[in-house]
C-alpha positions as a printed NumPy array, in Angstrom:
array([[ 12.997,   6.157, -39.358],
       [ 12.486,   7.549, -35.877],
       [ 12.961,   4.126, -34.248],
       [ 16.221,   3.538, -36.167],
       [ 17.431,   6.841, -34.811],
       [ 16.499,   5.726, -31.295],
       [ 18.468,   2.501, -31.733],
       [ 21.581,   4.367, -32.869],
       [ 21.315,   6.785, -29.958],
       [ 21.043,   3.895, -27.517],
       [ 24.13 ,   2.201, -28.921],
       [ 26.038,   5.488, -28.928],
       [ 25.139,   6.179, -25.292],
       [ 25.818,   2.648, -24.076],
       [ 29.488,   3.398, -23.377],
       [ 28.873,   6.931, -22.088],
       [ 29.882,   7.824, -18.589],
       [ 27.023,   8.99 , -16.381],
       [ 29.218,  11.648, -14.858],
       [ 28.235,  14.533, -17.145],
       [ 25.011,  15.553, -18.834],
       [ 24.878,  18.683, -20.911],
       [ 22.906,  19.873, -23.897],
       [ 23.114,  23.301, -25.436],
       [ 19.316,  23.661, -25.567],
       [ 18.63 ,  22.47 , -22.034],
       [ 18.423,  24.857, -19.147],
       [ 20.576,  22.858, -16.752],
       [ 22.588,  24.482, -14.008],
       [ 25.875,  22.971, -12.964],
       [ 25.735,  21.71 ,  -9.408],
       [ 28.653,  22.578,  -7.2  ],
       [ 29.677,  19.769,  -4.867],
       [ 29.874,  20.623,  -1.21 ],
       [ 32.039,  18.867,   1.285],
       [ 29.76 ,  17.089,   3.723],
       [ 30.475,  18.25 ,   7.244],
       [ 27.425,  16.632,   8.8  ],
       [ 25.298,  19.716,   9.185],
       [ 24.539,  23.293,   8.26 ],
       [ 26.013,  25.979,  10.479],
       [ 23.065,  28.273,  11.147],
       [ 21.927,  29.614,  14.485],
       [ 19.092,  27.195,  15.284],
       [ 18.304,  28.444,  18.754],
       [ 14.56 ,  28.282,  19.42 ],
       [ 13.901,  27.203,  15.823],
       [ 12.299,  24.015,  14.639],
       [ 12.031,  22.235,  11.336],
       [  8.516,  21.762,   9.971],
       [  7.683,  18.589,   8.07 ],
       [  4.421,  19.056,   6.138],
       [  3.084,  16.155,   4.044],
       [  0.698,  17.456,   1.363],
       [  0.067,  14.007,  -0.134],
       [  1.255,  10.404,  -0.132],
       [ -0.381,   9.449,   3.178],
       [ -3.563,   7.387,   3.6  ],
       [ -3.398,   6.724,  -0.161],
       [ -1.267,   5.312,  -2.959],
       [  0.167,   8.147,  -5.024],
       [  0.135,  11.969,  -4.973],
       [  3.444,  12.017,  -3.11 ],
       [  4.621,  15.472,  -2.011],
       [  6.208,  16.688,   1.232],
       [  7.387,  20.163,   2.23 ],
       [ 10.242,  20.837,   4.66 ],
       [ 10.363,  24.315,   6.168],
       [ 12.987,  26.003,   8.295],
       [ 12.799,  29.737,   8.919],
       [ 12.417,  31.438,   5.551],
       [ 13.348,  28.379,   3.472],
       [ 11.146,  25.603,   2.065],
       [ 12.172,  22.673,  -0.085],
       [  9.666,  20.219,  -1.553],
       [ 10.336,  16.516,  -2.163],
       [  8.377,  15.025,  -5.094],
       [  5.222,  16.287,  -6.761],
       [  3.026,  13.427,  -7.977],
       [ -0.464,  12.533,  -9.084],
       [ -2.966,   9.917,  -7.966],
       [ -5.393,   8.053, -10.183],
       [ -9.08 ,   8.958,  -9.703],
       [-11.245,   6.684,  -7.584],
       [-14.358,   4.971,  -8.927],
       [-16.696,   7.668,  -7.618],
       [-14.729,  10.485,  -9.288],
       [-16.787,  10.349, -12.449],
       [-15.146,  11.947, -15.478],
       [-12.004,  12.956, -13.558],
       [ -8.675,  12.343, -15.322],
       [ -6.099,  13.023, -12.613],
       [ -5.849,  13.95 ,  -8.942],
       [ -3.118,  16.405,  -7.927],
       [ -2.198,  17.835,  -4.506],
       [ -3.635,  21.009,  -3.033],
       [ -0.678,  23.437,  -2.908],
       [ -2.494,  26.351,  -1.265],
       [  0.1  ,  26.453,   1.528],
       [  2.989,  26.503,  -0.938],
       [  1.388,  29.299,  -2.98 ],
       [  0.993,  31.365,   0.198],
       [  4.705,  30.881,   0.902],
       [  6.03 ,  30.908,  -2.656],
       [  8.846,  33.335,  -1.833],
       [ 10.304,  30.785,   0.608],
       [ 10.472,  27.843,  -1.806],
       [ 14.032,  27.109,  -2.928],
       [ 13.276,  24.149,  -5.166],
       [ 11.5  ,  20.856,  -5.806],
       [ 13.662,  17.749,  -5.362],
       [ 12.604,  14.545,  -7.171],
       [ 13.404,  11.034,  -5.991],
       [ 12.552,   9.275,  -9.29 ],
       [ 10.492,   9.5  , -12.457],
       [  7.245,   7.674, -11.705],
       [  3.945,   9.483, -12.259],
       [  3.016,   9.406,  -8.579],
       [  6.174,  11.441,  -7.898],
       [  6.466,  13.781, -10.923],
       [  3.043,  13.789, -12.62 ],
       [  1.703,  16.969, -10.98 ],
       [  4.73 ,  19.103, -11.871],
       [  3.233,  20.745, -15.008],
       [  0.225,  21.913, -12.982],
       [  2.234,  23.007,  -9.934],
       [  4.962,  24.792, -11.919],
       [  2.333,  27.024, -13.529],
       [  1.704,  28.387, -10.041],
       [  5.223,  28.078,  -8.606],
       [  8.066,  28.632, -11.044],
       [ 10.853,  27.161,  -8.926],
       [ 13.902,  25.083,  -9.938],
       [ 13.645,  21.291,  -9.993],
       [ 16.381,  18.75 ,  -9.213],
       [ 16.6  ,  15.117, -10.269],
       [ 18.727,  12.465, -11.936],
       [ 19.165,  12.332, -15.725],
       [ 16.279,   9.986, -16.479],
       [ 13.952,  11.731, -14.034],
       [ 14.664,  15.116, -15.594],
       [ 14.281,  13.637, -19.082],
       [ 10.811,  12.302, -18.256],
       [  9.846,  15.618, -16.653],
       [ 10.93 ,  17.425, -19.817],
       [  8.434,  15.381, -21.848],
       [  5.665,  16.705, -19.622],
       [  6.889,  20.286, -19.633],
       [  7.122,  20.22 , -23.415],
       [  3.483,  19.117, -23.712],
       [  2.412,  21.971, -21.424],
       [  4.63 ,  24.619, -23.117],
       [  6.694,  25.093, -19.958],
       [ 10.036,  23.718, -21.126],
       [ 11.741,  27.061, -21.682],
       [ 10.501,  28.665, -18.472],
       [ 11.469,  26.021, -15.886],
       [ 14.998,  25.592, -14.525],
       [ 16.007,  21.915, -14.557],
       [ 19.024,  20.742, -12.576],
       [ 20.542,  17.348, -13.292],
       [ 22.275,  15.632, -10.36 ],
       [ 24.076,  12.36 ,  -9.723],
       [ 23.873,  10.057,  -6.692],
       [ 26.427,  11.358,  -4.21 ],
       [ 25.943,  15.024,  -5.186],
       [ 25.159,  17.586,  -2.504],
       [ 23.301,  20.798,  -3.368],
       [ 22.851,  23.833,  -1.129],
       [ 19.313,  25.27 ,  -1.134],
       [ 19.026,  28.033,   1.434],
       [ 19.787,  26.596,   4.839],
       [ 19.322,  23.04 ,   3.503],
       [ 22.078,  20.846,   2.144],
       [ 20.452,  18.215,  -0.081],
       [ 22.372,  14.949,  -0.423],
       [ 21.309,  12.414,  -3.057],
       [ 21.812,   8.734,  -2.179],
       [ 21.631,   5.92 ,  -4.731],
       [ 18.773,   3.442,  -4.249],
       [ 17.065,   0.675,  -6.263],
       [ 13.509,   0.858,  -7.555],
       [ 11.59 ,  -0.261, -10.65 ],
       [ 13.021,   2.681, -12.592],
       [ 16.623,   3.742, -13.033],
       [ 17.901,   6.919, -11.427],
       [ 16.041,   6.505,  -8.123],
       [ 17.565,   8.287,  -5.134],
       [ 16.912,   8.824,  -1.458],
       [ 17.347,  12.292,   0.039],
       [ 19.344,  13.279,   3.108],
       [ 18.494,  16.787,   4.283],
       [ 21.295,  18.321,   6.331],
       [ 19.44 ,  20.953,   8.361],
       [ 20.287,  23.221,  11.308],
       [ 18.401,  20.871,  13.652],
       [ 19.877,  17.622,  12.342],
       [ 19.842,  15.155,   9.464],
       [ 16.494,  14.134,   7.953],
       [ 16.485,  11.109,   5.626],
       [ 13.707,  10.505,   3.063],
       [ 13.956,   7.062,   1.458],
       [ 11.847,   7.766,  -1.628],
       [ 10.458,   4.574,  -3.166],
       [ 13.052,   1.832,  -2.798],
       [ 13.928,  -1.821,  -2.534],
       [ 17.231,  -3.608,  -1.976],
       [ 18.193,  -5.281,  -5.254],
       [ 21.587,  -6.967,  -5.198],
       [ 21.441,  -7.571,  -8.969],
       [ 19.804,  -4.484, -10.494],
       [ 19.24 ,  -4.268, -14.243],
       [ 20.845,  -0.843, -14.546],
       [ 23.545,   0.689, -12.371],
       [ 24.717,  -0.325,  -8.929],
       [ 22.851,  -1.605,  -5.894],
       [ 21.519,   0.705,  -3.2  ],
       [ 24.217,   2.58 ,  -1.266],
       [ 23.694,   0.877,   2.086],
       [ 27.09 ,   2.087,   3.261],
       [ 26.017,   5.734,   3.046],
       [ 22.833,   5.02 ,   5.012],
       [ 24.975,   3.352,   7.691],
       [ 27.389,   6.312,   7.78 ],
       [ 24.506,   8.71 ,   8.283],
       [ 23.127,   6.443,  11.009],
       [ 26.435,   6.541,  12.88 ],
       [ 26.584,  10.31 ,  12.524],
       [ 23.063,  10.581,  13.926],
       [ 19.791,  10.854,  12.009],
       [ 17.117,  13.   ,  13.602],
       [ 14.157,  11.71 ,  11.551],
       [ 13.571,   9.058,   8.911],
       [ 10.696,   9.105,   6.4  ],
       [ 10.445,   5.679,   4.765],
       [  8.432,   4.006,   1.971],
       [  5.629,   1.863,   3.463],
       [  4.002,   0.417,   0.309],
       [  4.978,  -3.211,   1.021],
       [  5.076,  -3.   ,   4.831],
       [  2.504,  -5.801,   5.072],
       [  4.577,  -8.244,   2.989],
       [  7.018, -10.508,   4.777],
       [ 10.505, -11.363,   3.594],
       [ 12.349,  -9.687,   0.745],
       [ 11.291,  -8.316,  -2.637],
       [ 12.576, -10.418,  -5.522],
       [ 15.222,  -8.985,  -7.838],
       [ 14.038,  -7.454, -11.094],
       [ 16.188, -10.001, -12.934],
       [ 13.826, -12.821, -11.92 ],
       [ 11.225, -11.381, -14.312],
       [ 13.695, -11.796, -17.172],
       [ 13.8  , -15.528, -16.494],
       [  9.992, -15.683, -16.657],
       [ 10.008, -13.791, -19.957],
       [ 12.519, -16.252, -21.405],
       [ 10.342, -19.207, -20.372],
       [  7.184, -17.629, -21.844],
       [  8.92 , -16.65 , -25.096],
       [ 10.394, -20.13 , -25.54 ],
       [  6.908, -21.687, -25.167],
       [  5.305, -19.341, -27.709],
       [  6.77 , -20.571, -30.983],
       [  3.758, -19.78 , -33.168],
       [  2.161, -16.975, -31.157],
       [  2.311, -13.208, -31.241],
       [  3.365, -11.873, -27.846],
       [  2.108,  -8.674, -26.236],
       [  3.453,  -7.334, -22.944],
       [  1.565,  -4.687, -20.969],
       [  3.494,  -2.861, -18.271],
       [  4.043,   0.579, -16.754],
       [  5.606,   2.883, -19.329],
       [  8.094,   4.234, -16.791],
       [  9.38 ,   0.799, -15.742],
       [ 12.521,   1.098, -17.845],
       [ 14.182,  -1.954, -16.284],
       [ 11.197,  -4.081, -17.307],
       [ 11.331,  -2.683, -20.831],
       [ 15.021,  -3.586, -21.039],
       [ 14.272,  -7.197, -20.161],
       [ 11.509,  -7.399, -22.773],
       [ 13.867,  -6.106, -25.46 ],
       [ 16.583,  -8.533, -24.323],
       [ 14.202, -11.516, -24.383],
       [ 12.906, -10.507, -27.813],
       [ 16.472, -10.305, -29.146],
       [ 17.366, -13.734, -27.777],
       [ 14.275, -15.242, -29.395],
       [ 14.735, -13.389, -32.714],
       [ 11.617, -11.248, -32.493],
       [ 10.979,  -7.67 , -33.59 ],
       [  9.488,  -5.21 , -31.086],
       [  6.829,  -2.565, -31.695],
       [  5.809,  -0.028, -29.044],
       [  2.187,   1.083, -28.547],
       [  0.887,   4.001, -26.467],
       [  2.009,   7.627, -26.392],
       [  3.535,   7.479, -22.917],
       [  5.364,   4.239, -23.763],
       [  6.816,   5.721, -26.965],
       [  7.958,   8.838, -25.07 ],
       [  9.675,   6.821, -22.323],
       [ 11.419,   4.497, -24.786],
       [ 12.716,   7.482, -26.753],
       [ 13.887,   9.391, -23.677],
       [ 15.468,   6.397, -21.921],
       [ 17.297,   5.415, -25.119],
       [ 18.598,   8.921, -25.763],
       [ 19.982,   9.082, -22.216],
       [ 21.544,   5.623, -22.34 ],
       [ 19.289,   3.982, -19.754],
       [ 17.714,   1.642, -22.332],
       [ 19.964,  -0.364, -24.667],
       [ 18.004,  -1.57 , -27.701],
       [ 19.75 ,  -4.144, -29.914],
       [ 20.256,  -3.005, -33.487],
       [ 17.372,  -3.464, -35.961],
       [ 14.987,  -4.94 , -33.397],
       [ 12.669,  -1.944, -32.931],
       [ 10.064,  -1.406, -35.662],
       [  7.236,   1.029, -36.246],
       [  3.748,  -0.112, -35.292],
       [  2.663,   0.326, -38.906],
       [  5.168,  -2.379, -39.914],
       [  3.767,  -5.242, -37.821],
       [  1.755,  -6.684, -40.707],
       [  5.016,  -7.421, -42.548],
       [  6.027, -10.022, -39.953],
       [  4.65 , -13.394, -38.926],
       [  3.145, -13.734, -35.441],
       [  6.123, -15.725, -34.148],
       [  8.42 , -12.832, -35.124],
       [  6.648, -10.135, -33.098],
       [  6.528,  -8.663, -29.619],
       [  4.267,  -5.679, -28.936],
       [  4.912,  -3.606, -25.806],
       [  1.833,  -1.671, -24.743],
       [  0.394,   0.558, -22.053],
       [ -2.795,  -0.34 , -20.18 ],
       [ -1.634,  -2.824, -17.551],
       [ -3.938,  -1.072, -15.032],
       [ -7.04 ,  -1.382, -17.231],
       [ -7.172,   2.358, -17.959],
       [-10.102,   2.866, -20.382],
       [ -8.156,   5.042, -22.832],
       [ -4.9  ,   3.043, -22.733],
       [ -3.856,   0.943, -25.706],
       [ -4.562,  -2.509, -24.232],
       [ -8.095,  -1.562, -23.157],
       [ -8.843,  -0.225, -26.637],
       [ -7.491,  -3.438, -28.162],
       [ -9.685,  -5.509, -25.841],
       [-12.773,  -3.537, -26.907],
       [-11.815,  -3.624, -30.633],
       [-11.371,   0.155, -30.706],
       [ -7.656,   0.317, -31.511],
       [ -7.006,   1.447, -35.07 ],
       [ -3.777,  -0.485, -35.691],
       [ -3.772,  -3.584, -33.478],
       [ -6.506,  -6.205, -33.29 ],
       [ -6.466,  -9.057, -30.781],
       [ -6.467, -12.434, -32.547],
       [ -7.172, -15.954, -31.243],
       [ -3.868, -17.421, -30.122],
       [ -2.234, -14.139, -29.084],
       [ -0.262, -14.465, -25.858],
       [ -0.671, -11.391, -23.638],
       [  1.506, -10.843, -20.562],
       [  0.315,  -8.411, -17.893],
       [  3.604,  -7.492, -16.237],
       [  2.286,  -5.498, -13.303],
       [  0.188,  -5.76 , -10.167],
       [ -3.094,  -3.802, -10.052],
       [ -2.867,  -0.606,  -8.025],
       [ -5.398,  -0.771,  -5.149],
       [ -8.732,   0.313,  -6.601],
       [ -7.913,  -0.825, -10.149],
       [ -8.665,  -4.522,  -9.625],
       [-12.098,  -4.408, -11.274],
       [-10.953,  -2.576, -14.387],
       [ -7.995,  -4.931, -14.829],
       [-10.262,  -7.96 , -14.399],
       [-12.661,  -6.542, -16.983],
       [ -9.875,  -6.173, -19.558],
       [ -8.589,  -9.702, -18.864],
       [-12.067, -11.131, -19.426],
       [-12.416,  -9.283, -22.737],
       [ -9.044, -10.58 , -23.896],
       [-10.033, -14.158, -23.066],
       [-13.301, -13.679, -24.983],
       [-11.29 , -12.789, -28.064],
       [ -9.386, -16.059, -27.804],
       [ -6.151, -14.661, -26.383],
       [ -4.056, -16.426, -23.765],
       [ -3.471, -14.071, -20.836],
       [ -0.628, -14.543, -18.354],
       [ -0.79 , -12.377, -15.231],
       [  0.926, -14.431, -12.518],
       [  4.653, -14.455, -11.732],
       [  5.297, -11.818, -14.41 ],
       [  5.972,  -8.918, -12.052],
       [  8.104,  -8.075,  -9.046],
       [  7.519,  -5.052,  -6.897],
       [  9.771,  -2.033,  -6.813],
       [  9.112,  -1.552,  -3.111],
       [ 10.856,  -3.036,  -0.081],
       [  9.231,  -5.804,   1.958],
       [  9.477,  -6.148,   5.738],
       [ 13.029,  -7.465,   6.056],
       [ 14.394,  -4.733,   3.789],
       [ 12.458,  -2.072,   5.674],
       [ 13.888,  -3.35 ,   8.954],
       [ 17.404,  -3.425,   7.492],
       [ 17.28 ,   0.21 ,   6.424],
       [ 15.742,   1.252,   9.74 ],
       [ 18.556,  -0.559,  11.562],
       [ 21.2  ,   1.196,   9.477],
       [ 19.707,   4.682,   9.75 ],
       [ 18.883,   4.421,  13.506],
       [ 16.675,   7.542,  13.564],
       [ 15.547,   9.31 ,  16.703],
       [ 12.108,   9.901,  15.164],
       [ 10.371,   7.757,  12.551],
       [  7.647,   8.795,  10.069],
       [  6.238,   6.08 ,   7.772],
       [  5.132,   7.529,   4.418],
       [  3.893,   6.426,   0.982],
       [  0.949,   4.153,   1.67 ],
       [ -2.566,   3.707,   2.928],
       [ -3.166,   3.877,   6.67 ],
       [ -2.796,   0.142,   7.14 ],
       [  0.632,   0.256,   5.48 ],
       [  1.753,   3.149,   7.677],
       [  0.491,   1.364,  10.791],
       [  2.298,  -1.862,   9.935],
       [  5.528,   0.005,   9.221],
       [  5.242,   1.71 ,  12.599],
       [  4.878,  -1.736,  14.219],
       [  8.065,  -2.896,  12.493],
       [  9.896,   0.079,  13.989],
       [  8.594,  -0.846,  17.442],
       [  9.853,  -4.411,  16.945],
       [ 13.321,  -2.95 ,  16.421],
       [ 13.135,  -1.163,  19.751],
       [ 11.885,   2.301,  18.835],
       [  9.777,   4.077,  21.439],
       [  6.196,   4.482,  20.192],
       [  6.197,   8.149,  21.28 ],
       [  8.939,   8.793,  18.707],
       [  6.894,   7.305,  15.841],
       [  4.46 ,   9.588,  14.021],
       [  1.715,   8.368,  11.69 ],
       [  0.739,  11.635,  10.051],
       [ -2.155,  12.713,   7.858],
       [ -1.813,  15.086,   4.932],
       [ -1.814,  18.681,   6.078],
       [ -0.321,  17.91 ,   9.495],
       [  2.553,  20.137,  10.6  ],
       [  5.184,  18.147,  12.49 ],
       [  7.618,  20.483,  14.246],
       [ 10.893,  18.84 ,  15.13 ],
       [ 14.189,  19.785,  16.762],
       [ 17.015,  17.788,  18.261],
       [ 15.063,  17.235,  21.47 ],
       [ 11.433,  16.659,  20.565],
       [  8.859,  16.363,  17.81 ],
       [  5.142,  17.127,  17.925],
       [  2.208,  17.889,  15.634],
       [  1.412,  21.558,  16.133],
       [ -1.312,  22.223,  13.595],
       [ -2.57 ,  21.792,  10.059],
       [ -2.296,  23.583,   6.731],
       [ -4.762,  23.556,   3.811],
       [ -4.464,  20.21 ,   2.029],
       [ -6.444,  17.703,   0.053],
       [ -6.895,  16.992,  -3.608],
       [ -7.453,  19.021,  -6.741],
       [ -9.273,  17.258,  -9.572],
       [ -8.167,  17.59 , -13.198],
       [-10.873,  17.088, -15.819],
       [ -9.71 ,  17.775, -19.364],
       [ -8.239,  21.273, -19.407],
       [ -9.997,  22.224, -16.17 ],
       [ -7.9  ,  22.187, -13.008],
       [ -9.811,  22.491,  -9.744],
       [-13.144,  23.444, -11.319],
       [-14.585,  20.042, -10.431],
       [-15.264,  19.776,  -6.714],
       [-17.465,  17.858,  -4.312],
       [-20.678,  19.526,  -5.5  ],
       [-19.977,  18.754,  -9.164],
       [-19.025,  15.165,  -8.302],
       [-22.196,  14.814,  -6.245],
       [-24.278,  16.029,  -9.208],
       [-22.472,  13.654, -11.584],
       [-23.077,  10.762,  -9.225],
       [-26.723,  11.756,  -8.868],
       [-27.131,  11.923, -12.65 ],
       [-25.38 ,   8.591, -13.166],
       [-27.549,   6.805, -10.606],
       [-31.022,   8.364, -11.026],
       [-31.032,  10.359, -14.246],
       [-32.491,  13.775, -15.06 ],
       [-35.942,  15.253, -15.633],
       [-36.233,  18.672, -17.282],
       [-39.567,  20.487, -16.747],
       [-40.242,  23.294, -19.266],
       [-43.037,  25.824, -18.633],
       [-43.912,  29.074, -20.481],
       [-45.656,  31.79 , -18.42 ],
       [-47.399,  35.036, -19.412],
       [-45.311,  37.922, -18.103],
       [-47.987,  39.99 , -16.327],
       [-50.348,  37.366, -14.94 ],
       [-48.061,  34.316, -14.598],
       [-50.67 ,  32.346, -16.531],
       [-49.374,  29.118, -18.074],
       [-49.236,  29.59 , -21.852],
       [-47.653,  26.248, -22.75 ],
       [-46.461,  23.154, -20.997],
       [-45.531,  21.732, -18.733],
       [-43.307,  19.574, -20.965],
       [-41.155,  16.956, -19.295],
       [-37.944,  15.636, -20.862],
       [-36.397,  12.477, -19.39 ],
       [-32.702,  11.556, -19.663],
       [-31.415,   8.477, -17.872],
       [-34.59 ,   8.142, -15.753],
       [-37.16 ,   6.103, -17.683],
       [-37.747,   5.209, -21.327],
       [-40.603,   7.59 , -22.141],
       [-42.334,   5.425, -24.754],
       [-42.754,   2.637, -22.205],
       [-43.736,   4.94 , -19.341],
       [-46.416,   7.184, -20.88 ],
       [-48.793,   6.888, -17.912],
       [-46.045,   7.873, -15.469],
       [-45.081,  10.908, -17.555],
       [-48.735,  11.994, -18.007],
       [-49.294,  11.82 , -14.256],
       [-46.032,  13.708, -13.662],
       [-47.295,  16.529, -15.907],
       [-50.534,  16.652, -13.9  ],
       [-48.505,  16.974, -10.691],
       [-46.596,  19.921, -12.166],
       [-49.848,  21.541, -13.373],
       [-51.33 ,  21.261,  -9.885],
       [-48.157,  22.819,  -8.423],
       [-48.419,  25.734, -10.865],
       [-52.116,  26.242, -10.024],
       [-51.207,  26.315,  -6.341],
       [-48.61 ,  29.019,  -7.029],
       [-51.164,  31.082,  -8.963],
       [-53.833,  30.723,  -6.255],
       [-51.326,  31.743,  -3.566],
       [-50.034,  34.693,  -5.65 ],
       [-46.485,  33.254,  -5.72 ],
       [-44.608,  35.06 ,  -8.504],
       [-40.927,  34.597,  -7.606],
       [-39.378,  32.171, -10.064],
       [-37.119,  30.579,  -7.433],
       [-40.152,  29.8  ,  -5.248],
       [-42.11 ,  28.404,  -8.213],
       [-39.182,  26.166,  -9.167],
       [-38.818,  24.833,  -5.61 ],
       [-42.544,  24.041,  -5.369],
       [-42.392,  22.171,  -8.713],
       [-39.322,  20.207,  -7.641],
       [-40.773,  19.257,  -4.226],
       [-44.105,  18.111,  -5.647],
       [-42.562,  16.143,  -8.514],
       [-39.849,  14.578,  -6.337],
       [-42.408,  13.278,  -3.832],
       [-44.609,  11.869,  -6.613],
       [-41.743,  10.108,  -8.4  ],
       [-40.433,   8.608,  -5.172],
       [-43.841,   7.159,  -4.342],
       [-44.224,   5.687,  -7.827],
       [-40.658,   4.529,  -8.62 ],
       [-38.548,   4.777,  -5.429],
       [-36.103,   6.87 ,  -7.491],
       [-34.888,  10.435,  -7.036],
       [-33.82 ,  11.865, -10.392],
       [-32.316,  15.312, -10.636],
       [-35.184,  17.715, -11.458],
       [-34.375,  20.834, -13.458],
       [-37.32 ,  23.272, -13.915],
       [-36.945,  25.796, -16.736],
       [-39.368,  28.752, -16.825],
       [-39.69 ,  30.91 , -19.915],
       [-41.572,  34.209, -19.875],
       [-43.515,  35.741, -22.789]])
């Protein structure tokens, strides 16, 4: 019943204008439009603007940048990064906002460029510490609301819905929103009109002349700003190493049509990013043309489909969307299943299907599975592992030519740079090699290398209409989220987890008499992840003898401090085990007193 409701909402919203967005239960503020006069009239004598990246540099994801002038700070984006392989047990990585918390009274708002996780995912964690208003387009705000609802923050956070072309005054900043193209609808660039000049932040973008939803990027406005004079330009560097142009999103629709037409007797599954609404639209369109029903799998995918349909960004043909529980009523050639897990995430739906752990969907021989994404750097191994498991189950996996990037390649980057004509250039959003290559592109266009800044997170770039220079650093880095714990897992905990995962654990239990420190029982040694005790009895017996000798030494030397006894046990046992096994398990002595 819920999916039928979604379909009706999508059809109802299809003809809606995007000019207004109101809901009696939503805490939206109306945004007054300001006439753009090219600047903000504030006495800027002897003042500089500070640009402070707190994420999004030297990495993919965790995008967040603060802009500070006098007593005003605005923040652009607030995203997460996925944990690296050595971050054992970690769920998410969010930015360190120590500097923002120290200056919370200055923060006027958080401005969002679009609704991808690496730009909005950290908001629920940050807004617990900084209850400031947020600004974004309709779809971006809708996706943020899903997160706030899960974290019980929906009623306490002010959400402001804007449209491309709107200008909002936040303190001394005038924030102008410029329409761009990306792999999600509602993407915008930001022009900050400040007392020292105009700062342009591209957000994630590409130049798509035939976008799935809405109009193409507003190149004219970028050119107008360039003629007026742009002081600094922060630009997306993700695809700076790729030559040429990024293909239009519509080219993927052609591939889907070809695959669907060649799959007459096969069930089709498509794995993609949940927030790639344009991709979802093309899957629904292809399914409709080939007379297939569509079921959606994965909590995040269901949430995005519902939100995008309610807001009119996703148009689902009538009676095509079915509940997952209904798939057994249809033949394989009548079905398309859209799922999460295109990055091989262990808990995502596709990974659980591949390992036969999904409760409702089982991979069958003959299934055709389309991976409509490119692995994020660092995820290649997990994606490859899932593909191999799918092949083992007899599925046909297609992972080439089924995805186009949402980021600009070299020729598009050069085009936008040529239109904006900034005095200073700051490549952002990418690993160091991407930033470096983007800087080289700017040099090719004639920019002076002294006006190009490759920053690191935490750097403070002070800029005015005459010069720019890095003047210091603020606290920055990453905060690890593990379950409900935020920041309670740090380098020491990760080091211990890595140690345990590589070498295992030995627990040494000894009971001592309270007055004389005489050994009453033990030592007992418990092994976890080190050796299989039943096959290593001689090693364990000798290890106990080593501990006994260490305890005798303590007694002979009148050592009674427990900390000293524990250190002597650990040192003696560690040296013995290294000689015998060349391994260094974590050793945990436990002393009980009677």
